[in-house]
C-alpha positions in Angstrom: -14.5 5.8 10.0 -11.5 8.1 9.3 -10.7 6.6 5.9 -11.5 8.8 2.9 -9.9 9.2 -0.6 -9.6 13.0 -0.3 -6.3 14.8 0.4 -3.4 16.6 -1.2 -0.7 15.0 -3.1 2.4 15.2 -0.8 6.0 15.4 -1.9 7.5 11.9 -1.9 10.9 12.5 -3.4 9.8 11.6 -6.9 11.6 13.1 -9.9 10.0 16.2 -11.4 8.1 15.8 -14.6 8.8 18.6 -17.1 5.8 20.7 -17.9 3.7 20.0 -14.8 2.8 22.4 -12.0 4.2 20.1 -9.4 6.9 17.5 -8.8 4.7 14.4 -9.1 4.3 12.6 -12.4 0.5 12.4 -13.0 0.1 8.7 -12.3 2.0 9.0 -9.0 0.0 12.1 -8.0 -3.2 10.1 -8.7 -1.9 7.3 -6.5 -1.0 9.7 -3.6 -4.2 11.7 -3.9 -6.2 8.5 -3.7 -4.3 6.8 -0.8 -2.1 9.2 1.2 -4.7 10.1 3.7 -6.5 6.8 4.1 -3.3 4.9 4.5 -2.0 7.4 7.0 -5.0 6.5 9.2 -4.4 2.8 8.6 -0.8 3.2 9.6 -1.8 4.9 12.8 -4.3 2.1 13.6 -1.6 -0.5 13.1 1.3 1.4 14.8 3.3 1.2 11.6 4.3 3.9 9.1 2.5 5.6 6.2 5.5 4.9 4.0 5.2 1.1 4.6 1.5 1.1 3.9 1.9 3.2 0.7 4.7 0.9 -0.3 2.5 -2.2 0.2 -0.2 -0.6 -1.9 2.3 0.4 -4.7 3.7 -3.1 -4.7 0.4 -5.0 -4.5 -2.1 -2.8 -6.2 0.3 -0.8 -8.4 0.8 2.8 -9.0 1.0 2.9 -12.8 -1.9 4.3 -14.8 -3.0 0.8 -15.9 -2.9 -0.5 -12.3 -4.8 2.5 -11.0 -7.4 2.2 -13.8 -8.0 -1.3 -12.7 -7.9 -1.1 -8.9 -9.2 2.4 -8.2 -12.8 1.7 -9.5 -12.7 -1.5 -7.3 -11.6 0.5 -4.3 -8.9 -2.1 -4.0 -5.5 -0.5 -3.1 -3.8 -3.7 -2.2 -4.9 -5.8 -5.2 -6.7 -8.3 -2.9 -8.0 -11.3 -4.9 -11.1 -13.4 -4.6 -9.9 -16.9 -3.7 -11.8 -19.9 -5.1 -10.6 -23.4 -4.6 -7.3 -22.1 -3.3 -6.6 -20.0 -6.4 -7.0 -16.3 -7.3 -10.2 -15.7 -9.2 -10.0 -12.0 -10.0 -9.7 -8.9 -7.9 -12.2 -8.1 -5.1 -14.4 -5.1 -5.4 -15.1 -3.0 -2.2 -17.9 -0.5 -1.7 -15.5 2.1 -0.3 -11.8 2.6 0.3 -12.5 2.3 4.0 -14.0 -1.2 3.5 -10.9 -2.3 1.6 -8.6 -1.0 4.3 -10.7 -2.6 7.0 -10.6 -6.0 5.2 -6.8 -5.8 4.8 -6.4 -4.9 8.5 -8.7 -7.8 9.5 -6.7 -10.3 7.3 -3.1 -9.0 7.9 -3.0 -6.2 10.3 -2.0 -8.2 13.3 1.1 -9.4 11.4 2.4 -5.9 10.8 1.2 -4.3 14.0 4.0 -2.1 15.3 6.4 -2.8 12.4 8.5 0.3 11.8 11.3 -1.1 9.5 10.8 -2.7 6.1 12.5 -5.9 7.5 9.9 -6.2 10.4 7.0 -5.4 8.0 8.0 -8.1 5.5 8.9 -10.6 8.3 5.4 -10.1 9.8 3.7 -10.9 6.5 5.9 -13.8 5.5 6.2 -15.5 8.9 2.9 -15.2 10.6 2.5 -16.2 14.3 0.4 -19.3 15.1 -3.2 -18.6 14.4 -2.5 -15.9 11.8 -2.9 -18.1 8.7 -0.6 -18.8 5.8 2.3 -16.7 4.8 1.4 -13.7 2.6 1.5 -14.7 -1.1 2.9 -18.2 -0.5 2.3 -19.2 -4.1 5.3 -17.2 -5.4 8.6 -18.6 -3.9 10.4 -15.3 -4.7 7.7 -13.1 -3.1 9.6 -12.4 0.1 12.8 -11.3 -1.6 10.9 -9.1 -4.1 8.7 -7.5 -1.4 11.7 -6.7 0.8 13.7 -5.2 -2.1 10.7 -3.1 -3.2 10.0 -2.0 0.4 13.6 -1.0 1.0 13.8 0.9 -2.3 10.5 2.8 -2.0 10.8 3.6 1.7 14.3 4.7 0.9 13.0 7.1 -1.8 10.6 8.6 0.8 13.0 8.6 3.7 13.4 12.0 5.4 10.4 13.5 3.5 7.7 14.8 5.8 4.6 13.3 4.4 1.8 15.8 3.8 4.0 18.8 4.5 4.1 20.3 1.0 2.2 19.8 -2.3 3.8 17.8 -5.1 
């Protein structure tokens, strides 16, 4: 399996943080160091973009220090929940980052297969084809709007930046 947590922090158009040796604030560098390479492989598998997969992880799992402290030990970049009786019952723990990525691909990959734009990515999650299950996060009536806005904003930040080309 090609998924691993190793890899350099790439420049993603984030503002410089004074006093650091690179352009990534430490929590963002930690996020990219953890997920840039594994999600690049996932994006290739799904025929989508690394930016969209990183955006999904930032939106769902989080990229703040608190969110990383919670999800990174669980190997859960997408904040996937354990569901009991139709309700979330805590975050799922995975043995490896590769197992988490494979689980997300199995559950939702077909929905975003080939999505290149934020609109197509969000549409695939919110309006699954017959046999693909419930809409993604159908509990929150504002989820679609919020996901689209987040996706547009974050992909916009990273637009035009060659991922992996230069250290943070």
